[in-house]
ROBA-973353 format. One line per 4 residues: for each residue x, y, z of C-alpha. Coordinates in steps of 0.05 Angstrom, whole numbers, padded with zeros to 5 digits. Layout:
<atoms>
X/Y/Z | ... .
</atoms>
This chain:
<atoms>
-01857/02993/-01805 | -01831/03034/-01746 | -01840/03104/-01775 | -01865/03143/-01836 .
-01844/03210/-01864 | -01872/03268/-01906 | -01845/03336/-01926 | -01884/03401/-01918 .
-01843/03461/-01940 | -01784/03467/-01893 | -01813/03415/-01845 | -01804/03341/-01842 .
-01863/03305/-01809 | -01849/03237/-01779 | -01901/03189/-01751 | -01869/03143/-01699 .
-01914/03083/-01686 | -01927/03054/-01617 | -01980/03003/-01635 | -02031/02987/-01690 .
-02091/02942/-01678 | -02134/02913/-01735 | -02201/02877/-01730 | -02234/02921/-01677 .
-02310/02918/-01674 | -02330/02990/-01688 | -02380/02991/-01631 | -02322/02990/-01582 .
-02304/03060/-01604 | -02364/03092/-01638 | -02431/03098/-01603 | -02484/03052/-01634 .
-02443/03037/-01697 | -02445/02966/-01725 | -02398/02930/-01772 | -02447/02936/-01829 .
-02448/03012/-01820 | -02373/03014/-01833 | -02377/02962/-01888 | -02420/03010/-01929 .
-02355/03049/-01940 | -02312/02988/-01956 | -02295/03013/-02026 | -02249/03066/-01998 .
-02234/03040/-01928 | -02210/02970/-01944 | -02155/02947/-01935 | -02119/03005/-01902 .
-02169/03027/-01849 | -02220/02970/-01842 | -02232/02899/-01865 | -02289/02875/-01910 .
-02332/02857/-01850 | -02330/02928/-01825 | -02281/02919/-01768 | -02235/02979/-01761 .
-02160/02988/-01752 | -02133/03041/-01705 | -02062/03063/-01691 | -02028/03098/-01633 .
-01971/03142/-01658 | -01934/03206/-01644 | -01920/03259/-01697 | -01853/03296/-01696 .
-01848/03362/-01734 | -01775/03377/-01749 | -01748/03439/-01783 | -01725/03511/-01774 .
-01678/03489/-01719 | -01726/03453/-01673 | -01762/03387/-01663 | -01834/03387/-01637 .
-01865/03321/-01614 | -01941/03317/-01615 | -01979/03268/-01571 | -01929/03219/-01540 .
-01974/03157/-01539 | -01989/03110/-01481 | -01920/03094/-01452 | -01892/03032/-01419 .
-01906/03002/-01351 | -01967/03046/-01341 | -02025/03018/-01300 | -02086/03030/-01344 .
-02157/03003/-01346 | -02156/02983/-01419 | -02120/02915/-01424 | -02086/02934/-01490 .
-02054/02995/-01456 | -02040/02964/-01388 | -01968/02949/-01367 | -01942/02948/-01438 .
-01871/02944/-01463 | -01868/02974/-01532 | -01801/02992/-01567 | -01826/03064/-01579 .
-01762/03099/-01556 | -01720/03053/-01599 | -01764/03071/-01659 | -01758/03144/-01642 .
-01682/03137/-01641 | -01682/03098/-01706 | -01717/03157/-01738 | -01660/03202/-01714 .
-01704/03232/-01659 | -01675/03208/-01593 | -01710/03237/-01532 | -01655/03287/-01516 .
-01664/03318/-01586 | -01737/03338/-01573 | -01746/03412/-01559 | -01821/03418/-01549 .
-01877/03370/-01531 | -01948/03388/-01552 | -02010/03352/-01527 | -02073/03357/-01568 .
-02107/03333/-01503 | -02091/03293/-01441 | -02122/03225/-01451 | -02077/03167/-01432 .
-02054/03153/-01503 | -02031/03224/-01516 | -01983/03239/-01459 | -01957/03172/-01433 .
-01885/03175/-01458 | -01875/03243/-01425 | -01848/03200/-01368 | -01813/03133/-01361 .
-01801/03090/-01300 | -01730/03098/-01272 | -01710/03070/-01205 | -01782/03061/-01185 .
-01800/03134/-01200 | -01833/03168/-01259 | -01782/03215/-01291 | -01787/03260/-01352 .
-01768/03226/-01418 | -01756/03289/-01458 | -01712/03326/-01409 | -01691/03382/-01456 .
-01762/03398/-01478 | -01815/03446/-01454 | -01883/03412/-01448 | -01946/03452/-01466 .
-02013/03446/-01430 | -02074/03490/-01429 | -02115/03506/-01367 | -02181/03478/-01393 .
-02149/03411/-01405 | -02114/03410/-01337 | -02179/03429/-01301 | -02216/03374/-01338 .
-02167/03317/-01323 | -02165/03336/-01250 | -02240/03341/-01241 | -02271/03288/-01288 .
-02281/03224/-01248 | -02321/03190/-01303 | -02263/03180/-01350 | -02221/03119/-01332 .
-02149/03130/-01311 | -02151/03206/-01306 | -02122/03205/-01235 | -02068/03155/-01256 .
-02051/03194/-01319 | -02042/03258/-01279 | -02000/03225/-01226 | -01952/03186/-01270 .
-01950/03226/-01335 | -01965/03299/-01318 | -01947/03316/-01246 | -01874/03294/-01255 .
-01867/03343/-01313 | -01891/03401/-01270 | -01847/03377/-01212 | -01787/03378/-01259 .
-01802/03450/-01280 | -01812/03429/-01353 | -01885/03450/-01360 | -01916/03513/-01391 .
-01990/03529/-01386 | -02010/03566/-01450 | -02074/03589/-01485 | -02112/03540/-01528 .
-02102/03585/-01588 | -02028/03598/-01595 | -01978/03618/-01648 | -01916/03575/-01635 .
-01876/03614/-01686 | -01844/03592/-01752 | -01911/03573/-01783 | -01935/03528/-01726 .
-02002/03544/-01694 | -02049/03512/-01644 | -02124/03518/-01657 | -02178/03499/-01607 .
-02216/03437/-01631 | -02259/03420/-01570 | -02313/03368/-01560 | -02273/03305/-01549 .
-02245/03340/-01488 | -02256/03413/-01466 | -02185/03437/-01480 | -02171/03396/-01543 .
-02127/03430/-01595 | -02100/03413/-01664 | -02034/03434/-01696 | -02030/03472/-01762 .
-01963/03475/-01800 | -01950/03525/-01855 | -01885/03530/-01894 | -01865/03551/-01964 .
-01937/03557/-01986 | -01955/03487/-01961 | -02001/03469/-01903 | -02009/03408/-01858 .
-02055/03392/-01799 | -02043/03343/-01742 | -02113/03326/-01720 | -02111/03298/-01650 .
-02177/03265/-01632 | -02231/03310/-01661 | -02239/03248/-01704 | -02209/03179/-01695 .
-02219/03143/-01761 | -02226/03162/-01834 | -02298/03137/-01835 | -02318/03196/-01792 .
-02302/03242/-01851 | -02362/03211/-01886 | -02402/03199/-01822 | -02394/03266/-01787 .
-02446/03249/-01736 | -02413/03187/-01708 | -02392/03201/-01636 | -02331/03168/-01605 .
-02344/03137/-01537 | -02296/03185/-01503 | -02326/03250/-01531 | -02343/03294/-01472 .
-02391/03337/-01514 | -02412/03298/-01576 | -02450/03356/-01607 | -02390/03402/-01600 .
-02345/03347/-01628 | -02390/03341/-01689 | -02388/03416/-01701 | -02312/03416/-01694 .
-02306/03359/-01744 | -02347/03395/-01797 | -02311/03461/-01786 | -02239/03437/-01787 .
-02248/03384/-01841 | -02278/03439/-01884 | -02217/03482/-01872 | -02170/03425/-01887 .
-02207/03413/-01953 | -02205/03487/-01972 | -02131/03494/-01958 | -02111/03427/-01989 .
-02074/03412/-01925 | -02035/03349/-01915 | -02080/03317/-01862 | -02048/03272/-01810 .
-02099/03231/-01772 | -02070/03217/-01704 | -02103/03148/-01700 | -02106/03133/-01774 .
-02072/03067/-01791 | -02027/03044/-01848 | -02029/03109/-01890 | -02045/03164/-01840 .
-02028/03224/-01884 | -02072/03248/-01941 | -02121/03300/-01966 | -02192/03317/-01946 .
-02241/03324/-02004 | -02314/03347/-02002 | -02366/03293/-02017 | -02436/03322/-02018 .
-02452/03344/-01947 | -02391/03308/-01918 | -02319/03291/-01936 | -02272/03236/-01959 .
-02202/03222/-01935 | -02155/03207/-01994 | -02091/03176/-01967 | -02024/03188/-01999 .
</atoms>
Protein backbone atom coordinates (compact mmCIF):
# COMPACT_ATOMS: atom_id res chain seq x y z
CA UNK A 1 0.00 0.00 0.00
CA UNK A 2 1.52 3.33 -1.10
CA UNK A 3 -1.04 5.73 0.34
CA UNK A 4 -4.32 5.89 2.33
CA UNK A 5 -7.12 8.48 2.27
CA UNK A 6 -9.83 9.90 4.53
CA UNK A 7 -12.37 12.72 4.19
CA UNK A 8 -12.91 15.44 6.80
CA UNK A 9 -15.50 17.94 5.64
CA UNK A 10 -14.09 19.74 2.60
CA UNK A 11 -10.64 18.24 3.10
CA UNK A 12 -9.10 15.07 1.75
CA UNK A 13 -6.32 13.72 3.99
CA UNK A 14 -3.76 11.44 2.36
CA UNK A 15 -1.04 9.49 4.15
CA UNK A 16 1.87 8.81 1.78
CA UNK A 17 4.12 6.08 3.13
CA UNK A 18 7.90 6.19 3.02
CA UNK A 19 8.63 3.10 5.11
CA UNK A 20 7.02 0.76 7.66
CA UNK A 21 9.03 -1.46 10.00
CA UNK A 22 7.52 -4.34 12.03
CA UNK A 23 9.12 -6.39 14.80
CA UNK A 24 10.92 -3.56 16.62
CA UNK A 25 11.93 -4.27 20.26
CA UNK A 26 10.07 -1.53 22.16
CA UNK A 27 13.11 -0.67 24.26
CA UNK A 28 14.74 0.80 21.17
CA UNK A 29 12.15 3.59 21.23
CA UNK A 30 10.60 3.74 24.72
CA UNK A 31 12.73 4.22 27.81
CA UNK A 32 12.80 1.09 29.97
CA UNK A 33 9.88 -0.60 28.18
CA UNK A 34 10.03 -4.35 27.59
CA UNK A 35 8.18 -6.60 25.17
CA UNK A 36 5.98 -7.97 27.96
CA UNK A 37 4.89 -4.41 28.82
CA UNK A 38 3.53 -3.97 25.30
CA UNK A 39 2.13 -7.50 25.18
CA UNK A 40 -0.23 -6.63 28.05
CA UNK A 41 -2.15 -4.60 25.46
CA UNK A 42 -2.10 -7.29 22.77
CA UNK A 43 -5.90 -7.53 22.63
CA UNK A 44 -6.15 -4.17 20.90
CA UNK A 45 -2.65 -3.68 19.43
CA UNK A 46 -2.23 -6.98 17.54
CA UNK A 47 -1.90 -7.30 14.58
CA UNK A 48 -1.95 -3.71 13.33
CA UNK A 49 0.48 -2.05 15.74
CA UNK A 50 2.43 -4.85 17.44
CA UNK A 51 2.95 -8.60 17.36
CA UNK A 52 1.97 -11.09 20.05
CA UNK A 53 5.46 -10.94 21.58
CA UNK A 54 5.16 -7.23 22.18
CA UNK A 55 7.41 -6.00 19.38
CA UNK A 56 6.05 -2.81 17.82
CA UNK A 57 5.50 -1.62 14.26
CA UNK A 58 6.29 1.97 13.33
CA UNK A 59 5.75 3.86 10.09
CA UNK A 60 7.33 6.95 8.54
CA UNK A 61 4.76 8.83 6.44
CA UNK A 62 3.75 12.30 5.33
CA UNK A 63 0.19 13.60 5.57
CA UNK A 64 -1.20 15.81 2.79
CA UNK A 65 -4.25 17.97 3.54
CA UNK A 66 -5.98 18.89 0.29
CA UNK A 67 -8.98 21.16 -0.12
CA UNK A 68 -10.27 24.72 -0.44
CA UNK A 69 -7.82 25.36 -3.24
CA UNK A 70 -4.58 24.31 -1.61
CA UNK A 71 -2.43 21.32 -0.72
CA UNK A 72 -0.56 21.27 2.60
CA UNK A 73 2.12 18.60 3.17
CA UNK A 74 2.89 17.77 6.82
CA UNK A 75 6.23 16.21 7.81
CA UNK A 76 8.08 15.14 4.65
CA UNK A 77 9.80 12.04 6.08
CA UNK A 78 13.51 11.07 5.92
CA UNK A 79 14.40 11.55 2.27
CA UNK A 80 16.83 9.76 -0.03
CA UNK A 81 20.62 9.78 -0.09
CA UNK A 82 20.82 11.45 3.34
CA UNK A 83 23.79 10.59 5.57
CA UNK A 84 22.18 9.64 8.89
CA UNK A 85 23.37 7.87 12.03
CA UNK A 86 20.48 5.39 12.14
CA UNK A 87 21.22 2.58 9.65
CA UNK A 88 17.58 2.27 8.57
CA UNK A 89 17.56 5.96 7.56
CA UNK A 90 21.07 6.20 6.15
CA UNK A 91 21.57 6.56 2.38
CA UNK A 92 18.15 5.19 1.52
CA UNK A 93 16.40 5.10 -1.84
CA UNK A 94 12.66 4.97 -1.23
CA UNK A 95 10.08 5.58 -4.03
CA UNK A 96 8.39 8.27 -1.95
CA UNK A 97 8.07 10.85 -4.72
CA UNK A 98 6.61 8.22 -7.04
CA UNK A 99 4.04 7.36 -4.36
CA UNK A 100 3.25 11.04 -3.91
CA UNK A 101 2.71 11.38 -7.67
CA UNK A 102 0.56 8.22 -7.74
CA UNK A 103 -1.68 9.90 -5.16
CA UNK A 104 -2.06 12.88 -7.53
CA UNK A 105 0.21 15.04 -5.38
CA UNK A 106 3.34 15.61 -7.43
CA UNK A 107 5.86 17.93 -5.72
CA UNK A 108 5.02 20.95 -7.90
CA UNK A 109 1.39 20.76 -6.70
CA UNK A 110 2.28 21.28 -3.02
CA UNK A 111 1.54 24.83 -1.81
CA UNK A 112 2.64 24.68 1.84
CA UNK A 113 4.97 22.46 3.88
CA UNK A 114 4.36 22.22 7.63
CA UNK A 115 6.84 20.64 10.04
CA UNK A 116 5.56 19.44 13.40
CA UNK A 117 9.25 19.50 14.39
CA UNK A 118 12.68 19.20 12.80
CA UNK A 119 13.88 15.69 13.53
CA UNK A 120 15.47 13.92 10.56
CA UNK A 121 12.32 11.95 9.71
CA UNK A 122 10.08 15.02 9.49
CA UNK A 123 11.86 17.32 7.03
CA UNK A 124 14.06 15.13 4.84
CA UNK A 125 12.15 15.33 1.57
CA UNK A 126 12.22 19.13 1.70
CA UNK A 127 15.33 18.66 -0.44
CA UNK A 128 16.64 16.16 -2.95
CA UNK A 129 20.09 15.67 -4.42
CA UNK A 130 20.46 17.19 -7.89
CA UNK A 131 23.83 17.56 -9.59
CA UNK A 132 25.61 17.00 -6.30
CA UNK A 133 23.67 19.76 -4.50
CA UNK A 134 20.69 19.72 -2.16
CA UNK A 135 17.83 21.55 -3.87
CA UNK A 136 14.23 22.17 -2.77
CA UNK A 137 11.79 19.41 -3.70
CA UNK A 138 8.59 21.45 -3.31
CA UNK A 139 9.62 24.51 -5.29
CA UNK A 140 6.18 26.13 -5.39
CA UNK A 141 5.61 25.79 -1.64
CA UNK A 142 6.27 27.98 1.35
CA UNK A 143 7.92 26.04 4.20
CA UNK A 144 6.95 26.91 7.79
CA UNK A 145 9.33 26.87 10.76
CA UNK A 146 9.15 28.36 14.25
CA UNK A 147 12.01 30.05 16.05
CA UNK A 148 12.05 27.71 19.05
CA UNK A 149 12.56 24.71 16.78
CA UNK A 150 15.23 26.44 14.69
CA UNK A 151 17.11 27.52 17.83
CA UNK A 152 16.95 23.96 19.18
CA UNK A 153 18.24 22.19 16.08
CA UNK A 154 21.12 24.63 15.77
CA UNK A 155 22.17 24.37 19.43
CA UNK A 156 21.47 20.78 20.54
CA UNK A 157 24.61 18.70 20.03
CA UNK A 158 23.24 15.68 21.90
CA UNK A 159 20.72 14.73 19.23
CA UNK A 160 22.36 12.75 16.41
CA UNK A 161 22.34 14.29 12.94
CA UNK A 162 21.06 17.75 13.88
CA UNK A 163 23.93 19.49 12.09
CA UNK A 164 23.48 17.29 9.02
CA UNK A 165 19.71 17.81 8.98
CA UNK A 166 20.11 21.56 9.13
CA UNK A 167 22.76 21.56 6.40
CA UNK A 168 21.05 19.28 3.87
CA UNK A 169 17.33 19.72 4.58
CA UNK A 170 16.77 23.18 6.09
CA UNK A 171 19.50 25.61 5.02
CA UNK A 172 18.78 25.06 1.29
CA UNK A 173 15.14 26.06 1.85
CA UNK A 174 16.19 29.34 3.45
CA UNK A 175 18.78 29.91 0.72
CA UNK A 176 16.07 29.46 -1.92
CA UNK A 177 13.82 32.03 -0.23
CA UNK A 178 11.08 29.47 0.43
CA UNK A 179 11.10 29.62 4.27
CA UNK A 180 8.78 31.49 6.64
CA UNK A 181 9.43 31.70 10.40
CA UNK A 182 6.05 31.77 12.14
CA UNK A 183 4.65 31.54 15.70
CA UNK A 184 4.12 28.10 17.19
CA UNK A 185 0.43 28.87 17.62
CA UNK A 186 -0.91 29.95 14.24
CA UNK A 187 -4.18 30.10 12.34
CA UNK A 188 -3.37 28.99 8.80
CA UNK A 189 -6.85 29.92 7.58
CA UNK A 190 -9.68 27.82 6.17
CA UNK A 191 -9.99 25.74 9.33
CA UNK A 192 -6.30 24.77 9.64
CA UNK A 193 -4.54 25.64 12.89
CA UNK A 194 -1.17 24.89 14.49
CA UNK A 195 -1.14 24.25 18.24
CA UNK A 196 2.02 24.03 20.37
CA UNK A 197 2.59 20.46 21.61
CA UNK A 198 6.09 20.64 23.15
CA UNK A 199 8.10 18.10 25.07
CA UNK A 200 9.43 15.88 22.31
CA UNK A 201 11.19 19.00 21.04
CA UNK A 202 10.85 22.59 22.30
CA UNK A 203 9.03 23.96 19.25
CA UNK A 204 6.87 20.92 18.45
CA UNK A 205 3.41 21.68 17.01
CA UNK A 206 0.39 19.65 15.88
CA UNK A 207 -2.12 20.46 13.13
CA UNK A 208 -5.87 20.74 13.75
CA UNK A 209 -8.27 20.58 10.80
CA UNK A 210 -11.90 21.75 11.07
CA UNK A 211 -14.39 21.67 8.22
CA UNK A 212 -18.15 21.23 7.88
CA UNK A 213 -18.51 20.42 11.57
CA UNK A 214 -15.83 17.71 11.46
CA UNK A 215 -12.42 17.77 13.15
CA UNK A 216 -9.10 16.02 12.56
CA UNK A 217 -5.69 16.16 14.22
CA UNK A 218 -2.27 15.33 12.76
CA UNK A 219 -0.23 14.44 15.83
CA UNK A 220 3.42 14.75 15.00
CA UNK A 221 5.56 13.10 17.69
CA UNK A 222 3.91 14.05 20.97
CA UNK A 223 3.27 10.31 20.87
CA UNK A 224 4.78 7.69 18.58
CA UNK A 225 2.66 4.58 19.01
CA UNK A 226 -0.96 3.80 19.99
CA UNK A 227 0.22 2.04 23.16
CA UNK A 228 1.16 5.46 24.57
CA UNK A 229 -2.55 6.33 24.69
CA UNK A 230 -2.88 3.70 27.43
CA UNK A 231 0.61 4.24 28.85
CA UNK A 232 0.77 8.02 29.04
CA UNK A 233 3.94 7.95 31.09
CA UNK A 234 6.09 6.06 28.59
CA UNK A 235 8.81 8.39 27.33
CA UNK A 236 10.22 8.12 23.82
CA UNK A 237 14.02 8.11 23.70
CA UNK A 238 14.09 11.38 21.75
CA UNK A 239 11.90 13.38 24.15
CA UNK A 240 13.83 16.51 25.15
CA UNK A 241 11.57 17.10 28.18
CA UNK A 242 9.79 13.84 29.12
CA UNK A 243 7.62 15.44 31.80
CA UNK A 244 6.41 18.13 29.42
CA UNK A 245 5.79 15.46 26.75
CA UNK A 246 3.64 13.49 29.21
CA UNK A 247 1.59 16.58 30.05
CA UNK A 248 1.17 17.35 26.35
CA UNK A 249 -0.04 13.80 25.63
CA UNK A 250 -2.68 13.93 28.34
CA UNK A 251 -3.88 17.40 27.33
CA UNK A 252 -4.15 16.88 23.59
CA UNK A 253 -5.45 13.32 23.70
CA UNK A 254 -8.15 14.59 26.05
CA UNK A 255 -9.09 17.27 23.55
CA UNK A 256 -9.11 14.77 20.68
CA UNK A 257 -11.46 12.52 22.68
CA UNK A 258 -13.80 15.39 23.58
CA UNK A 259 -14.05 16.63 20.00
CA UNK A 260 -14.32 13.15 18.44
CA UNK A 261 -11.51 14.21 16.12
CA UNK A 262 -10.19 11.92 13.43
CA UNK A 263 -6.76 11.30 14.94
CA UNK A 264 -3.86 10.66 12.55
CA UNK A 265 -0.82 9.26 14.33
CA UNK A 266 2.20 10.32 12.37
CA UNK A 267 4.10 7.11 13.12
CA UNK A 268 1.08 4.81 13.50
CA UNK A 269 1.29 1.79 11.20
CA UNK A 270 -1.27 -0.07 9.08
CA UNK A 271 -4.38 1.86 10.17
CA UNK A 272 -3.06 5.27 11.28
CA UNK A 273 -6.41 7.10 11.46
CA UNK A 274 -8.99 6.58 14.19
CA UNK A 275 -10.67 7.96 17.29
CA UNK A 276 -9.37 8.55 20.80
CA UNK A 277 -11.63 7.19 23.55
CA UNK A 278 -11.26 7.63 27.34
CA UNK A 279 -10.35 4.49 29.30
CA UNK A 280 -10.23 5.20 33.02
CA UNK A 281 -7.34 7.57 33.65
CA UNK A 282 -5.95 7.07 30.14
CA UNK A 283 -7.13 6.53 26.57
CA UNK A 284 -7.53 3.99 23.79
CA UNK A 285 -6.89 4.47 20.07
CA UNK A 286 -9.72 2.95 18.00
CA UNK A 287 -8.54 2.65 14.38
CA UNK A 288 -10.89 3.06 11.45
